[in-house]
C-alpha positions in Angstrom: -44.9 65.8 31.5 -45.1 62.2 32.8 -46.1 59.3 30.6 -49.1 57.1 31.7 -48.5 53.6 33.0 -49.7 52.1 29.7 -47.4 54.3 27.7 -44.4 53.3 30.0 -45.2 49.6 29.5 -45.3 49.8 25.7 -42.6 47.8 24.0 -40.9 48.6 20.7 -43.5 46.6 18.8 -46.1 49.3 19.7 -48.3 47.0 21.6 -49.3 47.7 25.2 -48.2 45.2 27.8 -49.2 44.9 31.4 -46.7 46.4 33.8 -44.5 43.8 35.6 -46.2 42.3 38.7 -49.6 43.6 37.9 -50.9 40.8 35.7 -49.6 37.3 35.6 -50.7 35.0 32.9 -51.7 31.5 33.9 -49.9 28.5 32.4 -51.9 26.6 29.8 -52.0 23.0 28.8 -50.3 23.6 25.4 -47.2 24.9 27.3 -46.5 21.6 29.1 -43.8 19.3 27.8 -44.0 15.5 27.4 -44.3 13.8 30.8 -45.3 16.9 32.7 -48.4 16.7 35.0 -50.7 19.5 36.1 -54.2 20.2 37.5 -56.8 22.1 35.5 -57.9 25.3 37.1 -60.2 26.8 34.5 -61.4 26.8 30.9 -61.2 29.9 28.7 -63.2 28.4 25.8 -66.8 29.3 25.1 -69.7 27.6 23.4 -69.0 24.3 21.5 -65.3 24.2 22.3 -65.9 24.5 26.0 -68.7 22.0 25.9 -66.5 19.5 24.1 -63.7 19.8 26.6 -66.1 19.4 29.5 -67.6 16.3 27.9 -64.1 14.8 27.6 -63.5 15.3 31.3 -61.2 18.4 31.0 -62.7 20.5 33.8 -61.5 22.3 37.0 -59.7 20.0 39.4 -58.9 17.3 36.8 -55.3 16.1 36.8 -53.7 15.9 33.3 -50.5 14.4 32.0 -49.0 15.1 28.6 -48.1 11.7 27.0 -46.7 12.8 23.6 -46.9 15.2 20.7 -47.5 14.3 17.0 -44.3 14.5 14.8 -45.1 18.0 13.7 -46.1 19.1 17.2 -49.9 19.2 16.8 -52.0 17.5 18.1 -50.9 16.5 21.6 -51.9 13.4 23.5 -52.9 13.8 27.1 -54.1 11.5 29.9 -57.1 12.8 31.9 -59.5 11.0 34.2 -58.4 7.5 33.0 -58.8 8.4 29.3 -56.2 9.2 26.6 -57.2 12.2 24.5 -55.8 13.9 21.5 -56.2 17.7 21.5 -55.2 20.4 19.1 -52.8 22.9 20.6 -55.4 25.6 19.9 -57.8 23.7 22.2 -55.2 23.0 24.8 -54.3 26.7 24.9 -57.8 27.3 26.4 -57.1 25.1 29.4 -55.6 27.0 32.3 -53.5 25.1 34.9 -52.9 25.7 38.6 -49.5 27.2 39.3 
């Protein structure tokens, strides 16, 4: 009896993972290092969080640069559309970047 694709892609932790090559996760803003630049491709946030990011100029097509991180790593400081913003990593994780 053959196992299903989902069963084959399960890891030892018991969680199902996408089979290689079928689903590629987009890089997010919180994954960038100091000095790296990227372009926003989409926002995953909903409601008030998404509205706040849009009001700050973080929207599709906007170039962003990571300036620095706080000593404990959160929040991060970015440069977007001529402004310097501080974002929590949880908010930055909702910003997808072009690859």
